[in-house]
All heavy atoms as a GROMACS GRO file, in nm:
protein
  597
    1MET      N    1   1.245   3.071  -0.219
    1MET     CA    2   1.294   2.993  -0.107
    1MET      C    3   1.207   3.013   0.016
    1MET      O    4   1.216   2.930   0.108
    1MET     CB    5   1.438   3.030  -0.073
    1MET     CG    6   1.537   2.971  -0.172
    1MET     SD    7   1.525   2.797  -0.175
    1MET     CE    8   1.683   2.748  -0.220
    2ASP      N    9   1.132   3.121   0.021
    2ASP     CA   10   1.047   3.144   0.135
    2ASP      C   11   0.936   3.040   0.145
    2ASP      O   12   0.894   3.002   0.255
    2ASP     CB   13   0.985   3.284   0.130
    2ASP     CG   14   1.084   3.393   0.166
    2ASP    OD1   15   1.178   3.361   0.238
    2ASP    OD2   16   1.064   3.505   0.121
    3VAL      N   17   0.892   2.991   0.031
    3VAL     CA   18   0.785   2.888   0.032
    3VAL      C   19   0.837   2.760   0.095
    3VAL      O   20   0.766   2.696   0.175
    3VAL     CB   21   0.735   2.862  -0.114
    3VAL    CG1   22   0.635   2.750  -0.114
    3VAL    CG2   23   0.676   2.990  -0.173
    4LEU      N   24   0.962   2.721   0.060
    4LEU     CA   25   1.019   2.602   0.117
    4LEU      C   26   1.037   2.615   0.269
    4LEU      O   27   1.012   2.522   0.344
    4LEU     CB   28   1.156   2.572   0.052
    4LEU     CG   29   1.227   2.448   0.095
    4LEU    CD1   30   1.141   2.323   0.069
    4LEU    CD2   31   1.362   2.434   0.025
    5ARG      N   32   1.078   2.732   0.313
    5ARG     CA   33   1.095   2.758   0.457
    5ARG      C   34   0.963   2.748   0.529
    5ARG      O   35   0.957   2.691   0.641
    5ARG     CB   36   1.160   2.890   0.482
    5ARG     CG   37   1.196   2.913   0.627
    5ARG     CD   38   1.289   3.032   0.640
    5ARG     NE   39   1.335   3.049   0.776
    5ARG     CZ   40   1.440   2.987   0.828
    5ARG    NH1   41   1.510   2.903   0.755
    5ARG    NH2   42   1.477   3.010   0.952
    6VAL      N   43   0.855   2.798   0.470
    6VAL     CA   44   0.720   2.790   0.533
    6VAL      C   45   0.677   2.644   0.542
    6VAL      O   46   0.628   2.597   0.646
    6VAL     CB   47   0.621   2.878   0.456
    6VAL    CG1   48   0.480   2.849   0.503
    6VAL    CG2   49   0.659   3.025   0.473
    7ILE      N   50   0.699   2.570   0.434
    7ILE     CA   51   0.661   2.430   0.435
    7ILE      C   52   0.741   2.352   0.540
    7ILE      O   53   0.680   2.271   0.612
    7ILE     CB   54   0.677   2.369   0.294
    7ILE    CG1   55   0.579   2.429   0.194
    7ILE    CG2   56   0.667   2.217   0.296
    7ILE    CD1   57   0.607   2.393   0.049
    8LEU      N   58   0.867   2.375   0.550
    8LEU     CA   59   0.948   2.304   0.651
    8LEU      C   60   0.908   2.345   0.794
    8LEU      O   61   0.910   2.265   0.885
    8LEU     CB   62   1.098   2.332   0.626
    8LEU     CG   63   1.159   2.265   0.508
    8LEU    CD1   64   1.303   2.307   0.488
    8LEU    CD2   65   1.151   2.114   0.517
    9THR      N   66   0.874   2.474   0.810
    9THR     CA   67   0.830   2.518   0.943
    9THR      C   68   0.698   2.456   0.982
    9THR      O   69   0.681   2.413   1.099
    9THR     CB   70   0.817   2.673   0.944
    9THR    OG1   71   0.941   2.731   0.908
    9THR    CG2   72   0.781   2.723   1.083
   10VAL      N   73   0.606   2.442   0.890
   10VAL     CA   74   0.480   2.377   0.918
   10VAL      C   75   0.500   2.230   0.952
   10VAL      O   76   0.441   2.175   1.045
   10VAL     CB   77   0.381   2.396   0.801
   10VAL    CG1   78   0.256   2.306   0.814
   10VAL    CG2   79   0.339   2.542   0.789
   11ALA      N   80   0.586   2.165   0.876
   11ALA     CA   81   0.619   2.025   0.902
   11ALA      C   82   0.685   2.012   1.040
   11ALA      O   83   0.657   1.918   1.114
   11ALA     CB   84   0.710   1.969   0.792
   12PHE      N   85   0.774   2.106   1.073
   12PHE     CA   86   0.841   2.104   1.203
   12PHE      C   87   0.737   2.118   1.320
   12PHE      O   88   0.744   2.046   1.418
   12PHE     CB   89   0.942   2.217   1.207
   12PHE     CG   90   1.025   2.223   1.332
   12PHE    CD1   91   1.121   2.121   1.356
   12PHE    CD2   92   1.013   2.324   1.423
   12PHE    CE1   93   1.198   2.126   1.468
   12PHE    CE2   94   1.090   2.327   1.536
   12PHE     CZ   95   1.182   2.230   1.560
   13ILE      N   96   0.646   2.207   1.304
   13ILE     CA   97   0.540   2.224   1.406
   13ILE      C   98   0.455   2.098   1.418
   13ILE      O   99   0.421   2.055   1.529
   13ILE     CB  100   0.452   2.346   1.375
   13ILE    CG1  101   0.539   2.477   1.389
   13ILE    CG2  102   0.328   2.355   1.462
   13ILE    CD1  103   0.471   2.602   1.338
   14PHE      N  104   0.421   2.038   1.305
   14PHE     CA  105   0.343   1.912   1.307
   14PHE      C  106   0.419   1.802   1.381
   14PHE      O  107   0.364   1.728   1.460
   14PHE     CB  108   0.307   1.870   1.164
   14PHE     CG  109   0.234   1.739   1.158
   14PHE    CD1  110   0.101   1.727   1.197
   14PHE    CD2  111   0.300   1.624   1.115
   14PHE    CE1  112   0.036   1.610   1.192
   14PHE    CE2  113   0.233   1.501   1.111
   14PHE     CZ  114   0.101   1.496   1.148
   15VAL      N  115   0.549   1.787   1.351
   15VAL     CA  116   0.633   1.686   1.414
   15VAL      C  117   0.644   1.713   1.564
   15VAL      O  118   0.634   1.620   1.647
   15VAL     CB  119   0.771   1.680   1.349
   15VAL    CG1  120   0.870   1.596   1.430
   15VAL    CG2  121   0.759   1.623   1.209
   16CYS      N  122   0.655   1.838   1.602
   16CYS     CA  123   0.664   1.876   1.745
   16CYS      C  124   0.536   1.835   1.819
   16CYS      O  125   0.541   1.773   1.926
   16CYS     CB  126   0.686   2.027   1.761
   16CYS     SG  127   0.847   2.082   1.711
   17MET      N  128   0.421   1.867   1.761
   17MET     CA  129   0.296   1.833   1.826
   17MET      C  130   0.275   1.682   1.834
   17MET      O  131   0.232   1.629   1.937
   17MET     CB  132   0.178   1.899   1.754
   17MET     CG  133   0.175   2.050   1.772
   17MET     SD  134   0.029   2.128   1.709
   17MET     CE  135   0.027   2.085   1.539
   18ALA      N  136   0.310   1.610   1.726
   18ALA     CA  137   0.296   1.466   1.728
   18ALA      C  138   0.392   1.402   1.826
   18ALA      O  139   0.354   1.304   1.897
   18ALA     CB  140   0.327   1.409   1.587
   19LEU      N  141   0.508   1.457   1.841
   19LEU     CA  142   0.606   1.407   1.938
   19LEU      C  143   0.557   1.424   2.083
   19LEU      O  144   0.565   1.332   2.164
   19LEU     CB  145   0.738   1.474   1.919
   19LEU     CG  146   0.863   1.412   1.979
   19LEU    CD1  147   0.881   1.268   1.928
   19LEU    CD2  148   0.985   1.494   1.943
   20VAL      N  149   0.496   1.538   2.111
   20VAL     CA  150   0.442   1.562   2.243
   20VAL      C  151   0.329   1.467   2.275
   20VAL      O  152   0.324   1.407   2.383
   20VAL     CB  153   0.394   1.708   2.254
   20VAL    CG1  154   0.314   1.729   2.382
   20VAL    CG2  155   0.516   1.801   2.257
   21VAL      N  156   0.241   1.447   2.178
   21VAL     CA  157   0.125   1.358   2.203
   21VAL      C  158   0.175   1.213   2.223
   21VAL      O  159   0.125   1.144   2.312
   21VAL     CB  160   0.029   1.366   2.082
   21VAL    CG1  161  -0.076   1.259   2.088
   21VAL    CG2  162  -0.040   1.503   2.080
   22LEU      N  163   0.269   1.167   2.144
   22LEU     CA  164   0.319   1.030   2.153
   22LEU      C  165   0.387   1.008   2.287
   22LEU      O  166   0.375   0.902   2.348
   22LEU     CB  167   0.409   0.998   2.038
   22LEU     CG  168   0.338   0.963   1.907
   22LEU    CD1  169   0.444   0.944   1.798
   22LEU    CD2  170   0.253   0.840   1.924
   23VAL      N  171   0.465   1.106   2.330
   23VAL     CA  172   0.535   1.089   2.461
   23VAL      C  173   0.435   1.085   2.576
   23VAL      O  174   0.450   1.003   2.668
   23VAL     CB  175   0.639   1.203   2.480
   23VAL    CG1  176   0.691   1.208   2.622
   23VAL    CG2  177   0.754   1.187   2.385
   24LEU      N  178   0.334   1.166   2.567
   24LEU     CA  179   0.230   1.163   2.673
   24LEU      C  180   0.146   1.036   2.670
   24LEU      O  181   0.091   0.997   2.776
   24LEU     CB  182   0.138   1.284   2.659
   24LEU     CG  183   0.205   1.418   2.697
   24LEU    CD1  184   0.110   1.532   2.668
   24LEU    CD2  185   0.251   1.418   2.841
   25MET      N  186   0.135   0.968   2.557
   25MET     CA  187   0.058   0.843   2.549
   25MET      C  188   0.127   0.725   2.604
   25MET      O  189   0.067   0.627   2.640
   25MET     CB  190   0.018   0.817   2.401
   25MET     CG  191  -0.088   0.909   2.348
   25MET     SD  192  -0.120   0.880   2.173
   25MET     CE  193  -0.164   0.710   2.167
   26GLN      N  194   0.262   0.732   2.617
   26GLN     CA  195   0.340   0.619   2.662
   26GLN      C  196   0.326   0.596   2.812
   26GLN      O  197   0.305   0.691   2.888
   26GLN     CB  198   0.487   0.635   2.623
   26GLN     CG  199   0.505   0.632   2.477
   26GLN     CD  200   0.650   0.649   2.439
   26GLN    OE1  201   0.740   0.635   2.520
   26GLN    NE2  202   0.675   0.682   2.312
   27GLU      N  203   0.345   0.472   2.851
   27GLU     CA  204   0.340   0.438   2.994
   27GLU      C  205   0.477   0.472   3.056
   27GLU      O  206   0.577   0.484   2.989
   27GLU     CB  207   0.318   0.286   3.012
   27GLU     CG  208   0.183   0.242   2.964
   27GLU     CD  209   0.164   0.093   2.979
   27GLU    OE1  210   0.254   0.028   3.039
   27GLU    OE2  211   0.066   0.041   2.929
   28GLY      N  212   0.474   0.488   3.188
   28GLY     CA  213   0.601   0.509   3.261
   28GLY      C  214   0.687   0.388   3.262
   28GLY      O  215   0.642   0.273   3.248
   29LYS      N  216   0.814   0.409   3.276
   29LYS     CA  217   0.913   0.297   3.273
   29LYS      C  218   0.937   0.240   3.413
   29LYS      O  219   1.007   0.143   3.424
   29LYS     CB  220   1.046   0.343   3.213
   29LYS     CG  221   1.034   0.391   3.071
   29LYS     CD  222   0.991   0.278   2.979
   29LYS     CE  223   0.978   0.332   2.835
   29LYS     NZ  224   0.915   0.237   2.750
   30SER      N  225   0.885   0.301   3.517
   30SER     CA  226   0.908   0.249   3.650
   30SER      C  227   0.828   0.123   3.672
   30SER      O  228   0.708   0.117   3.648
   30SER     CB  229   0.872   0.357   3.754
   30SER     OG  230   0.734   0.386   3.746
   31ALA      N  231   0.894   0.020   3.724
   31ALA     CA  232   0.827  -0.107   3.748
   31ALA      C  233   0.764  -0.116   3.885
   31ALA      O  234   0.681  -0.202   3.909
   31ALA     CB  235   0.926  -0.220   3.726
   32GLY      N  236   0.803  -0.028   3.976
   32GLY     CA  237   0.745  -0.028   4.109
   32GLY      C  238   0.800  -0.148   4.189
   32GLY      O  239   0.911  -0.198   4.169
   33LEU      N  240   0.720  -0.194   4.285
   33LEU     CA  241   0.760  -0.303   4.372
   33LEU      C  242   0.754  -0.438   4.300
   33LEU      O  243   0.812  -0.534   4.350
   33LEU     CB  244   0.672  -0.308   4.495
   33LEU     CG  245   0.684  -0.187   4.592
   33LEU    CD1  246   0.585  -0.198   4.703
   33LEU    CD2  247   0.826  -0.183   4.646
   34GLY      N  248   0.690  -0.450   4.188
   34GLY     CA  249   0.685  -0.574   4.114
   34GLY      C  250   0.821  -0.619   4.062
   34GLY      O  251   0.843  -0.737   4.038
   35ALA      N  252   0.913  -0.525   4.047
   35ALA     CA  253   1.046  -0.558   3.990
   35ALA      C  254   1.128  -0.633   4.098
   35ALA      O  255   1.221  -0.709   4.062
   35ALA     CB  256   1.120  -0.433   3.948
   36ILE      N  257   1.097  -0.616   4.224
   36ILE     CA  258   1.172  -0.685   4.328
   36ILE      C  259   1.154  -0.838   4.327
   36ILE      O  260   1.249  -0.913   4.332
   36ILE     CB  261   1.134  -0.630   4.469
   36ILE    CG1  262   1.173  -0.480   4.477
   36ILE    CG2  263   1.203  -0.707   4.580
   36ILE    CD1  264   1.119  -0.412   4.599
   37SER      N  265   1.028  -0.877   4.309
   37SER     CA  266   1.000  -1.021   4.308
   37SER      C  267   1.007  -1.083   4.172
   37SER      O  268   0.988  -1.204   4.157
   37SER     CB  269   0.862  -1.043   4.368
   37SER     OG  270   0.765  -0.984   4.284
   38GLY      N  271   1.034  -1.005   4.068
   38GLY     CA  272   1.042  -1.060   3.934
   38GLY      C  273   0.911  -1.067   3.865
   38GLY      O  274   0.897  -1.127   3.763
   39ALA      N  275   0.809  -0.999   3.922
   39ALA     CA  276   0.677  -1.001   3.861
   39ALA      C  277   0.668  -0.924   3.730
   39ALA      O  278   0.573  -0.938   3.655
   39ALA     CB  279   0.572  -0.948   3.961
   40ALA      N  280   0.765  -0.841   3.706
   40ALA     CA  281   0.763  -0.761   3.585
   40ALA      C  282   0.795  -0.844   3.461
   40ALA      O  283   0.764  -0.803   3.350
   40ALA     CB  284   0.866  -0.647   3.593
   41GLU      N  285   0.853  -0.961   3.474
   41GLU     CA  286   0.888  -1.046   3.364
   41GLU      C  287   0.768  -1.139   3.332
   41GLU      O  288   0.773  -1.258   3.355
   41GLU     CB  289   1.011  -1.131   3.396
   41GLU     CG  290   1.138  -1.050   3.392
   41GLU     CD  291   1.167  -0.989   3.257
   41GLU    OE1  292   1.143  -1.056   3.155
   41GLU    OE2  293   1.214  -0.874   3.254
   42THR      N  294   0.665  -1.083   3.279
   42THR     CA  295   0.550  -1.162   3.235
   42THR      C  296   0.553  -1.174   3.084
   42THR      O  297   0.644  -1.125   3.019
   42THR     CB  298   0.419  -1.093   3.281
   42THR    OG1  299   0.412  -0.964   3.217
   42THR    CG2  300   0.412  -1.076   3.431
   43TYR      N  301   0.450  -1.238   3.031
   43TYR     CA  302   0.441  -1.254   2.888
   43TYR      C  303   0.436  -1.117   2.819
   43TYR      O  304   0.497  -1.092   2.719
   43TYR     CB  305   0.321  -1.337   2.850
   43TYR     CG  306   0.295  -1.343   2.703
   43TYR    CD1  307   0.369  -1.429   2.623
   43TYR    CD2  308   0.195  -1.270   2.643
   43TYR    CE1  309   0.349  -1.437   2.489
   43TYR    CE2  310   0.173  -1.274   2.508
   43TYR     CZ  311   0.253  -1.358   2.433
   43TYR     OH  312   0.231  -1.367   2.297
   44TRP      N  313   0.354  -1.028   2.876
   44TRP     CA  314   0.340  -0.896   2.815
   44TRP      C  315   0.465  -0.813   2.831
   44TRP      O  316   0.494  -0.728   2.749
   44TRP     CB  317   0.219  -0.822   2.875
   44TRP     CG  318   0.094  -0.894   2.855
   44TRP    CD1  319   0.019  -0.962   2.945
   44TRP    CD2  320   0.027  -0.919   2.728
   44TRP    NE1  321  -0.090  -1.020   2.889
   44TRP    CE2  322  -0.087  -0.996   2.755
   44TRP    CE3  323   0.052  -0.882   2.598
   44TRP    CZ2  324  -0.174  -1.034   2.654
   44TRP    CZ3  325  -0.034  -0.921   2.498
   44TRP    CH2  326  -0.146  -0.995   2.525
   45GLY      N  327   0.543  -0.835   2.934
   45GLY     CA  328   0.666  -0.760   2.954
   45GLY      C  329   0.771  -0.804   2.850
   45GLY      O  330   0.852  -0.724   2.808
   46LYS      N  331   0.775  -0.931   2.816
   46LYS     CA  332   0.872  -0.982   2.722
   46LYS      C  333   0.839  -0.944   2.577
   46LYS      O  334   0.929  -0.926   2.495
   46LYS     CB  335   0.887  -1.133   2.732
   46LYS     CG  336   0.947  -1.178   2.867
   46LYS     CD  337   0.954  -1.329   2.874
   46LYS     CE  338   1.005  -1.373   3.008
   46LYS     NZ  339   1.003  -1.519   3.022
   47ASN      N  340   0.715  -0.937   2.545
   47ASN     CA  341   0.669  -0.911   2.408
   47ASN      C  342   0.623  -0.768   2.390
   47ASN      O  343   0.532  -0.744   2.311
   47ASN     CB  344   0.561  -1.012   2.368
   47ASN     CG  345   0.615  -1.150   2.355
   47ASN    OD1  346   0.722  -1.169   2.304
   47ASN    ND2  347   0.539  -1.247   2.402
   48LYS      N  348   0.682  -0.675   2.461
   48LYS     CA  349   0.636  -0.538   2.457
   48LYS      C  350   0.665  -0.473   2.322
   48LYS      O  351   0.598  -0.383   2.280
   48LYS     CB  352   0.701  -0.456   2.566
   48LYS     CG  353   0.614  -0.350   2.623
   48LYS     CD  354   0.676  -0.291   2.744
   48LYS     CE  355   0.564  -0.229   2.825
   48LYS     NZ  356   0.609  -0.168   2.948
   49GLY      N  357   0.764  -0.523   2.250
   49GLY     CA  358   0.802  -0.467   2.119
   49GLY      C  359   0.695  -0.490   2.016
   49GLY      O  360   0.685  -0.417   1.918
   50ARG      N  361   0.613  -0.591   2.034
   50ARG     CA  362   0.507  -0.622   1.934
   50ARG      C  363   0.373  -0.556   1.971
   50ARG      O  364   0.280  -0.566   1.893
   50ARG     CB  365   0.487  -0.775   1.926
   50ARG     CG  366   0.608  -0.846   1.875
   50ARG     CD  367   0.581  -0.993   1.862
   50ARG     NE  368   0.709  -1.065   1.839
   50ARG     CZ  369   0.733  -1.183   1.883
   50ARG    NH1  370   0.643  -1.247   1.951
   50ARG    NH2  371   0.848  -1.240   1.860
   51SER      N  372   0.366  -0.498   2.088
   51SER     CA  373   0.238  -0.442   2.134
   51SER      C  374   0.227  -0.296   2.086
   51SER      O  375   0.312  -0.243   2.018
   51SER     CB  376   0.232  -0.446   2.287
   51SER     OG  377   0.334  -0.363   2.341
   52MET      N  378   0.119  -0.234   2.127
   52MET     CA  379   0.097  -0.095   2.091
   52MET      C  380   0.204  -0.005   2.157
   52MET      O  381   0.249   0.094   2.095
   52MET     CB  382  -0.042  -0.049   2.139
   52MET     CG  383  -0.079   0.086   2.106
   52MET     SD  384  -0.089   0.103   1.928
   52MET     CE  385  -0.158   0.264   1.916
   53GLU      N  386   0.243  -0.044   2.277
   53GLU     CA  387   0.352   0.037   2.345
   53GLU      C  388   0.481   0.030   2.265
   53GLU      O  389   0.552   0.131   2.257
   53GLU     CB  390   0.371  -0.020   2.487
   53GLU     CG  391   0.476   0.054   2.565
   53GLU     CD  392   0.435   0.192   2.605
   53GLU    OE1  393   0.313   0.219   2.608
   53GLU    OE2  394   0.522   0.276   2.632
   54GLY      N  395   0.516  -0.086   2.210
   54GLY     CA  396   0.636  -0.101   2.132
   54GLY      C  397   0.629  -0.016   2.006
   54GLY      O  398   0.729   0.047   1.963
   55ARG      N  399   0.512  -0.012   1.944
   55ARG     CA  400   0.495   0.071   1.820
   55ARG      C  401   0.506   0.218   1.856
   55ARG      O  402   0.564   0.295   1.779
   55ARG     CB  403   0.363   0.041   1.753
   55ARG     CG  404   0.370  -0.083   1.667
   55ARG     CD  405   0.243  -0.109   1.595
   55ARG     NE  406   0.187  -0.224   1.660
   55ARG     CZ  407   0.057  -0.241   1.690
   55ARG    NH1  408  -0.029  -0.153   1.656
   55ARG    NH2  409   0.019  -0.348   1.753
   56LEU      N  410   0.453   0.261   1.972
   56LEU     CA  411   0.466   0.397   2.013
   56LEU      C  412   0.609   0.440   2.034
   56LEU      O  413   0.651   0.548   1.998
   56LEU     CB  414   0.386   0.425   2.141
   56LEU     CG  415   0.233   0.427   2.128
   56LEU    CD1  416   0.172   0.443   2.266
   56LEU    CD2  417   0.188   0.538   2.039
   57VAL      N  418   0.688   0.347   2.089
   57VAL     CA  419   0.830   0.378   2.114
   57VAL      C  420   0.903   0.392   1.980
   57VAL      O  421   0.984   0.483   1.962
   57VAL     CB  422   0.894   0.265   2.200
   57VAL    CG1  423   1.046   0.277   2.201
   57VAL    CG2  424   0.841   0.267   2.337
   58LYS      N  425   0.873   0.301   1.884
   58LYS     CA  426   0.941   0.312   1.754
   58LYS      C  427   0.903   0.438   1.678
   58LYS      O  428   0.987   0.505   1.620
   58LYS     CB  429   0.903   0.191   1.667
   58LYS     CG  430   0.964   0.062   1.717
   58LYS     CD  431   0.919  -0.057   1.636
   58LYS     CE  432   0.966  -0.187   1.696
   58LYS     NZ  433   0.912  -0.304   1.627
   59ILE      N  434   0.774   0.477   1.683
   59ILE     CA  435   0.730   0.597   1.616
   59ILE      C  436   0.790   0.719   1.681
   59ILE      O  437   0.830   0.816   1.614
   59ILE     CB  438   0.575   0.603   1.613
   59ILE    CG1  439   0.521   0.490   1.527
   59ILE    CG2  440   0.530   0.739   1.561
   59ILE    CD1  441   0.370   0.474   1.535
   60THR      N  442   0.805   0.716   1.815
   60THR     CA  443   0.865   0.828   1.886
   60THR      C  444   1.009   0.845   1.846
   60THR      O  445   1.057   0.958   1.830
   60THR     CB  446   0.856   0.804   2.040
   60THR    OG1  447   0.718   0.782   2.074
   60THR    CG2  448   0.911   0.922   2.116
   61LYS      N  449   1.081   0.736   1.828
   61LYS     CA  450   1.225   0.744   1.789
   61LYS      C  451   1.235   0.805   1.648
   61LYS      O  452   1.322   0.889   1.621
   61LYS     CB  453   1.287   0.606   1.790
   61LYS     CG  454   1.311   0.554   1.927
   61LYS     CD  455   1.371   0.418   1.925
   61LYS     CE  456   1.386   0.361   2.066
   61LYS     NZ  457   1.436   0.220   2.066
   62VAL      N  458   1.146   0.764   1.560
   62VAL     CA  459   1.150   0.817   1.419
   62VAL      C  460   1.117   0.966   1.421
   62VAL      O  461   1.187   1.045   1.353
   62VAL     CB  462   1.052   0.740   1.330
   62VAL    CG1  463   1.033   0.807   1.196
   62VAL    CG2  464   1.099   0.597   1.311
   63LEU      N  465   1.019   1.003   1.497
   63LEU     CA  466   0.980   1.145   1.502
   63LEU      C  467   1.088   1.228   1.571
   63LEU      O  468   1.111   1.345   1.533
   63LEU     CB  469   0.851   1.163   1.575
   63LEU     CG  470   0.723   1.128   1.498
   63LEU    CD1  471   0.597   1.147   1.583
   63LEU    CD2  472   0.714   1.212   1.371
   64ALA      N  473   1.160   1.172   1.667
   64ALA     CA  474   1.269   1.244   1.732
   64ALA      C  475   1.383   1.272   1.632
   64ALA      O  476   1.439   1.382   1.631
   64ALA     CB  477   1.319   1.167   1.852
   65VAL      N  478   1.416   1.172   1.551
   65VAL     CA  479   1.517   1.190   1.451
   65VAL      C  480   1.473   1.294   1.346
   65VAL      O  481   1.549   1.384   1.309
   65VAL     CB  482   1.554   1.057   1.383
   65VAL    CG1  483   1.642   1.076   1.262
   65VAL    CG2  484   1.619   0.962   1.481
   66LEU      N  485   1.349   1.286   1.304
   66LEU     CA  486   1.296   1.384   1.206
   66LEU      C  487   1.296   1.526   1.268
   66LEU      O  488   1.324   1.623   1.199
   66LEU     CB  489   1.153   1.342   1.167
   66LEU     CG  490   1.089   1.419   1.052
   66LEU    CD1  491   1.172   1.407   0.926
   66LEU    CD2  492   0.949   1.364   1.027
   67PHE      N  493   1.262   1.535   1.397
   67PHE     CA  494   1.269   1.662   1.468
   67PHE      C  495   1.407   1.725   1.465
   67PHE      O  496   1.427   1.843   1.434
   67PHE     CB  497   1.222   1.641   1.613
   67PHE     CG  498   1.240   1.762   1.701
   67PHE    CD1  499   1.145   1.863   1.704
   67PHE    CD2  500   1.349   1.775   1.779
   67PHE    CE1  501   1.159   1.971   1.785
   67PHE    CE2  502   1.366   1.885   1.864
   67PHE     CZ  503   1.271   1.987   1.862
   68MET      N  504   1.507   1.643   1.491
   68MET     CA  505   1.646   1.691   1.494
   68MET      C  506   1.689   1.734   1.351
   68MET      O  507   1.753   1.842   1.334
   68MET     CB  508   1.740   1.584   1.548
   68MET     CG  509   1.718   1.553   1.692
   68MET     SD  510   1.736   1.695   1.800
   68MET     CE  511   1.912   1.713   1.794
   69ILE      N  512   1.655   1.655   1.252
   69ILE     CA  513   1.692   1.689   1.113
   69ILE      C  514   1.626   1.817   1.067
   69ILE      O  515   1.690   1.908   1.014
   69ILE     CB  516   1.659   1.572   1.018
   69ILE    CG1  517   1.749   1.454   1.049
   69ILE    CG2  518   1.672   1.614   0.873
   69ILE    CD1  519   1.713   1.327   0.975
   70LEU      N  520   1.495   1.831   1.096
   70LEU     CA  521   1.426   1.956   1.059
   70LEU      C  522   1.480   2.077   1.134
   70LEU      O  523   1.491   2.186   1.077
   70LEU     CB  524   1.277   1.938   1.083
   70LEU     CG  525   1.198   1.859   0.980
   70LEU    CD1  526   1.055   1.837   1.026
   70LEU    CD2  527   1.201   1.928   0.844
   71ALA      N  528   1.513   2.060   1.262
   71ALA     CA  529   1.570   2.170   1.338
   71ALA      C  530   1.702   2.215   1.276
   71ALA      O  531   1.732   2.335   1.268
   71ALA     CB  532   1.588   2.128   1.483
   72MET      N  533   1.788   2.119   1.237
   72MET     CA  534   1.912   2.155   1.175
   72MET      C  535   1.897   2.221   1.040
   72MET      O  536   1.965   2.321   1.008
   72MET     CB  537   2.002   2.033   1.166
   72MET     CG  538   2.063   1.988   1.295
   72MET     SD  539   2.180   1.858   1.279
   72MET     CE  540   2.076   1.714   1.291
   73VAL      N  541   1.805   2.171   0.960
   73VAL     CA  542   1.783   2.228   0.826
   73VAL      C  543   1.723   2.372   0.838
   73VAL      O  544   1.764   2.461   0.766
   73VAL     CB  545   1.690   2.139   0.746
   73VAL    CG1  546   1.640   2.208   0.620
   73VAL    CG2  547   1.758   2.009   0.709
   74LEU      N  548   1.632   2.389   0.934
   74LEU     CA  549   1.572   2.524   0.949
   74LEU      C  550   1.673   2.621   1.008
   74LEU      O  551   1.659   2.746   0.992
   74LEU     CB  552   1.449   2.516   1.038
   74LEU     CG  553   1.326   2.457   0.974
   74LEU    CD1  554   1.216   2.432   1.075
   74LEU    CD2  555   1.277   2.548   0.862
   75ASN      N  556   1.777   2.572   1.078
   75ASN     CA  557   1.876   2.662   1.132
   75ASN      C  558   1.981   2.710   1.030
   75ASN      O  559   2.049   2.808   1.057
   75ASN     CB  560   1.947   2.591   1.250
   75ASN     CG  561   2.028   2.687   1.335
   75ASN    OD1  562   1.989   2.802   1.345
   75ASN    ND2  563   2.133   2.638   1.393
   76LEU      N  564   1.984   2.646   0.918
   76LEU     CA  565   2.078   2.686   0.813
   76LEU      C  566   2.036   2.824   0.758
   76LEU      O  567   1.919   2.855   0.749
   76LEU     CB  568   2.081   2.585   0.700
   76LEU     CG  569   2.136   2.447   0.731
   76LEU    CD1  570   2.117   2.356   0.612
   76LEU    CD2  571   2.282   2.452   0.772
   77ASN      N  572   2.132   2.902   0.721
   77ASN     CA  573   2.102   3.036   0.668
   77ASN      C  574   2.096   3.036   0.517
   77ASN      O  575   2.118   3.139   0.451
   77ASN     CB  576   2.207   3.132   0.716
   77ASN     CG  577   2.195   3.161   0.863
   77ASN    OD1  578   2.085   3.158   0.916
   77ASN    ND2  579   2.305   3.182   0.928
   78VAL      N  580   2.065   2.922   0.458
   78VAL     CA  581   2.058   2.911   0.309
   78VAL      C  582   1.927   2.973   0.257
   78VAL      O  583   1.924   3.026   0.152
   78VAL     CB  584   2.070   2.763   0.266
   78VAL    CG1  585   2.057   2.749   0.115
   78VAL    CG2  586   2.202   2.706   0.316
   79PHE      N  587   1.824   2.962   0.336
   79PHE     CA  588   1.693   3.007   0.292
   79PHE      C  589   1.683   3.157   0.295
   79PHE      O  590   1.688   3.228   0.378
   79PHE     CB  591   1.581   2.946   0.376
   79PHE     CG  592   1.580   2.796   0.369
   79PHE    CD1  593   1.612   2.720   0.478
   79PHE    CD2  594   1.547   2.733   0.253
   79PHE    CE1  595   1.607   2.584   0.473
   79PHE    CE2  596   1.539   2.597   0.244
   79PHE     CZ  597   1.572   2.521   0.356
   0.00000   0.00000   0.00000
């Protein structure tokens, strides 16, 4: 069982590092003064889910769920 724990720990560390990198790659959510006049509602603002930023958000959500699952599994005293 020690081998499985080591494999899960290495996967957990990899997920942690990938999560940090993905969060740092994302843009800030503050719209600034452009939100007052409605300038934030452009073509790129409406189709953000199809852009690289949208993919980063989806991957971040998947990695966050994987992070939580791995943390719970590693916390079990079964190993």
